[in-house]
C-alpha positions in Angstrom: -0.1 0.1 0.0 1.2 3.6 -0.8 1.2 6.2 1.8 -0.5 9.4 1.2 1.2 12.6 0.7 4.0 11.2 -1.6 5.7 11.7 -4.9 6.3 8.6 -7.5 9.0 9.0 -9.8 10.0 6.6 -12.5 11.9 6.2 -15.8 9.5 7.1 -18.5 9.4 4.1 -21.1 5.9 4.9 -23.1 3.4 7.9 -23.1 1.0 5.4 -21.0 3.2 4.8 -18.1 1.1 7.5 -16.3 -1.9 5.1 -16.8 -0.5 2.2 -15.1 1.0 4.2 -12.3 -2.5 5.5 -11.6 -3.5 1.8 -10.9 -0.8 1.4 -8.2 -2.4 4.4 -6.4 -5.8 3.0 -7.0 -4.8 -0.4 -5.2 -4.1 2.2 -2.1 -7.3 3.9 -2.6 -5.7 7.0 -3.4 -6.5 7.5 -7.0 -9.1 10.3 -6.5 -6.2 12.3 -5.3 -3.6 11.8 -7.9 -1.8 14.8 -9.5 0.2 13.8 -12.6 3.0 16.2 -14.1 3.4 15.7 -18.0 4.6 17.6 -20.9 1.5 19.3 -22.1 -1.0 16.8 -24.1 -4.0 19.0 -23.7 -4.4 19.2 -27.7 -4.6 15.6 -28.3 -8.3 14.9 -29.4 -10.7 13.6 -26.9 -7.8 12.2 -24.6 -6.3 15.9 -23.9 -9.6 17.5 -23.0 -10.5 14.6 -20.3 -6.6 15.1 -18.9 -7.1 18.7 -18.5 -10.2 18.0 -16.2 -8.5 15.4 -14.2 -5.7 16.9 -12.1 -2.9 16.9 -14.8 -0.3 19.4 -14.2 0.7 20.2 -17.8 4.1 21.7 -18.7 5.3 23.6 -21.6 8.8 23.1 -21.5 9.5 26.8 -21.1 11.1 26.9 -17.4 10.6 30.6 -16.8 6.8 30.0 -17.4 6.4 26.5 -16.1 8.0 27.1 -12.6 5.7 29.9 -11.4 2.5 28.0 -12.8 3.9 24.5 -11.3 5.0 26.5 -8.0 1.6 27.9 -7.2 0.0 24.6 -8.1 2.1 22.8 -5.7 1.6 25.3 -3.1 -2.0 24.8 -3.3 -1.7 21.1 -3.0 0.2 21.3 0.0 -1.9 24.0 1.4 -4.9 21.3 0.9 -2.8 18.6 2.4 -2.3 20.7 5.7 -5.9 21.5 5.9 -5.3 25.3 5.1 -5.9 25.4 1.6 -8.8 26.7 -0.6 -10.6 23.0 -0.4 -11.2 24.2 3.4 -12.3 27.7 2.4 -8.9 29.4 3.4 -8.0 32.5 1.4 -4.7 33.6 0.0 -2.6 35.8 2.3 -0.7 37.6 -0.6 1.5 36.9 -3.8 4.9 38.3 -4.5 6.1 40.5 -7.4 6.5 37.2 -9.3 3.4 36.1 -8.8 4.0 33.4 -6.3 1.0 32.6 -4.2 1.1 32.6 -0.2 -1.2 30.1 2.0 -1.9 30.3 5.6 0.9 28.2 7.5 0.4 25.4 9.9 -1.6 22.7 10.0 -5.4 22.0 10.6 -6.2 18.4 11.3 -9.8 18.9 11.1 -9.9 18.1 7.2 -7.0 17.4 5.1 -6.9 16.6 1.6 -4.3 14.0 0.9 -2.2 13.6 -2.9 -0.2 11.5 -4.7 1.9 13.2 -7.2 3.3 11.3 -10.2 6.6 12.7 -11.9 8.9 11.7 -14.5 12.3 13.4 -13.9 13.6 12.3 -17.4 10.9 14.7 -18.9 10.2 12.6 -22.2 10.5 8.9 -23.4 13.5 7.2 -25.1 13.6 7.7 -28.9 16.3 8.3 -31.5 16.4 11.9 -30.8 16.0 12.1 -27.1 18.5 9.1 -26.3 21.1 10.8 -28.7 20.5 14.1 -27.1 20.9 12.6 -23.5 24.3 10.6 -24.3 25.7 13.9 -25.4 24.6 15.8 -22.3 25.9 12.8 -20.1 29.3 13.2 -22.3 29.5 17.0 -21.6 29.1 16.3 -17.7 31.7 13.6 -17.7 29.5 11.0 -16.4 29.5 7.5 -17.2 27.1 6.4 -20.2 23.7 5.4 -19.5 22.3 2.4 -21.6 18.6 2.2 -20.8 17.3 5.3 -19.2 17.5 9.3 -20.0 19.6 11.6 -17.9 17.0 13.1 -15.2 16.2 16.7 -15.1 16.8 18.0 -11.6 15.0 21.3 -11.1 11.4 20.0 -11.6 11.5 17.4 -8.9 13.5 19.6 -6.4 10.9 22.2 -6.8 8.0 19.8 -6.0 9.9 18.6 -3.0 10.7 22.1 -1.8 7.3 23.2 -2.4 5.4 20.4 -0.6 7.9 20.2 2.3 5.1 21.0 4.7 3.1 17.9 4.1 5.1 15.4 1.9 6.0 12.0 3.8 7.8 9.9 1.1 9.4 9.5 -2.3 8.6 6.3 -4.0 11.5 5.6 -6.7 9.7 3.3 -9.1 11.6 1.4 -11.9 9.3 0.4 -14.9 9.9 -2.5 -17.4 7.6 -3.8 -19.6 7.6 -7.4 -20.7 7.5 -7.9 -24.5 10.1 -4.7 -25.2 13.4 -5.4 -25.9 16.6 -3.4 -25.0 17.0 -2.3 -28.4 13.2 -1.3 -29.1 11.7 2.0 -28.1 8.4 1.5 -26.2 6.9 4.7 -28.1 6.9 2.6 -31.1 5.9 -0.8 -30.0 3.5 0.5 -27.5 2.3 3.8 -29.3 -0.8 5.7 -28.2 -2.5 4.7 -31.4 -1.8 1.1 -31.1 -2.8 1.1 -27.3 -6.1 3.2 -27.4 -7.4 2.1 -31.0 -6.1 -1.5 -31.2 -5.7 -2.4 -27.6 -2.1 -3.4 -27.9 -0.1 -2.8 -24.7 2.5 -4.6 -22.3 1.5 -7.8 -21.5 3.1 -7.7 -18.2 4.4 -4.6 -16.1 7.2 -4.8 -13.7 7.9 -2.4 -11.1 10.9 -2.4 -8.7 9.8 0.1 -5.8 11.9 2.0 -2.9 10.9 4.4 -0.7 12.8 7.6 0.8 11.5 9.1 3.6 11.8 13.2 3.0 14.2 13.6 5.8 16.6 11.3 4.4 16.6 13.5 1.1 19.3 16.2 0.8 17.2 19.3 0.1 19.1 21.8 2.2 17.7 24.5 4.9 16.9 27.0 2.2 13.6 28.1 1.3 13.0 30.5 -1.6 10.0 31.7 -3.6 11.9 31.3 -6.9 13.9 27.8 -7.2 16.3 29.4 -9.5 17.6 31.0 -6.5 18.6 28.1 -4.4 22.4 27.9 -3.8 24.3 26.0 -6.2 26.0 23.9 -3.4 22.2 22.4 -2.1 21.2 21.8 -5.8 24.5 19.7 -6.5 23.8 17.8 -3.4 20.5 16.8 -4.6 21.5 16.2 -8.0 24.2 13.7 -6.8 21.4 12.0 -4.6 19.1 11.7 -7.7 21.8 10.7 -10.6 22.7 7.7 -8.0 19.3 6.5 -7.9 19.2 6.8 -11.6 22.4 5.0 -12.5 21.0 2.3 -10.1 17.9 2.3 -12.1 19.9 2.1 -15.3 21.8 -1.2 -13.8 18.3 -2.5 -12.8 17.2 -2.3 -16.3 20.0 -3.7 -17.6 19.5 -6.9 -15.5 16.0 -7.0 -16.5 16.6 -7.1 -20.1 19.3 -9.7 -19.8 17.6 -12.2 -17.4 13.9 -11.1 -17.0 14.7 -10.2 -13.2 15.8 -7.2 -11.3 18.9 -8.9 -9.9 17.8 -8.1 -6.4 18.9 -9.9 -3.3 15.6 -11.4 -2.2 16.4 -11.2 1.5 16.2 -7.4 1.0 12.9 -7.2 -1.1 9.4 -8.6 -1.4 7.9 -9.9 -4.5 4.1 -9.3 -5.4 2.4 -10.6 -8.3 -1.0 -8.8 -8.9 -3.7 -8.3 -11.4 -4.7 -4.6 -12.6 -8.4 -4.8 -12.5 -11.4 -2.6 -11.0 -12.9 -3.5 -7.8 -16.2 -3.9 -9.4 -17.5 -3.8 -12.9 -19.6 -0.8 -12.0 -16.8 1.6 -11.3 -16.0 1.8 -15.3 -19.0 4.2 -15.4 -17.9 6.5 -12.7 -15.7 8.8 -15.3 -18.8 9.1 -17.6 -21.2 10.4 -14.7 -20.2 14.2 -15.2 -20.7 14.0 -18.9 -23.8 12.1 -18.9 -25.4 14.4 -16.0 -24.5 17.3 -18.3 -26.5 15.7 -21.2 -29.6 15.1 -18.8 -29.5 18.7 -17.6 -29.1 19.9 -21.4 -31.9 17.7 -22.4 -34.0 18.9 -19.5 -33.3 22.6 -20.6 -34.2 22.2 -24.1 -37.4 20.5 -23.3 -38.5 23.2 -21.0 -37.7 25.8 -23.3 -39.7 23.9 -26.2 -42.6 23.4 -23.9 -42.5 27.6 -23.2 -42.6 28.2 -26.9 -45.4 26.1 -27.8 
């Protein structure tokens, strides 16, 4: 069971990674409180519209713009999780000249709103272009090559941890591997959005290796700044070293999985769980359509009412 008020980070394999991670939160009864950070997919027909209405935090890839929008979204999530946000009727205290919003400090335990935040530090999925770009950047930093994952971006995750510091309890590091995907194949091609949603072709088995890090064990430093770019280079470097260590371990796990079908972890220090991704009951499949069905019924009633007055 996943704990509330946590962040899930994972390597990014395919564009539907978030959907399968959502099922993990579903098994922990936290699926109604999930927030997912992704690049902007709001323009995708039908799917994009639905994502805009279900707690997706979209990024435009323009950092100066994204950092302010994301900061305010995270601060609101944190305020609600502390019981001092708009969900409980609390109002903003002030905003800085950079439009960073301020919520009341402290906690109100009478009604808190938990959250699970899903974030992909790599920012995108592996492809010929992104893999080459990542390899070039790794080389420029004098780091060992990565075979199966992309170099993670540091500032987005650091920003999330800093702004959720008043409520977050744990970070789950999830290594994701899909059975049926070979090491020389790209998941975005084999399990593309078109093949998945139109043809129902997806990974036969999803494999996760999950580790948890308590927030106090993550090197965030003692600074608190409105603008994440004002953080000291020393504190940011310590956090980057921590994240890179995790990602190189992840690359080794992926290498083991591609070669042997196993993570290569000492079974004495891990727990093996096999489960099915399925709904608790068959009626839950209709829940996402309740809103649109209600809107259609209301519209139909209004039309009938207008017609009755005009006759």
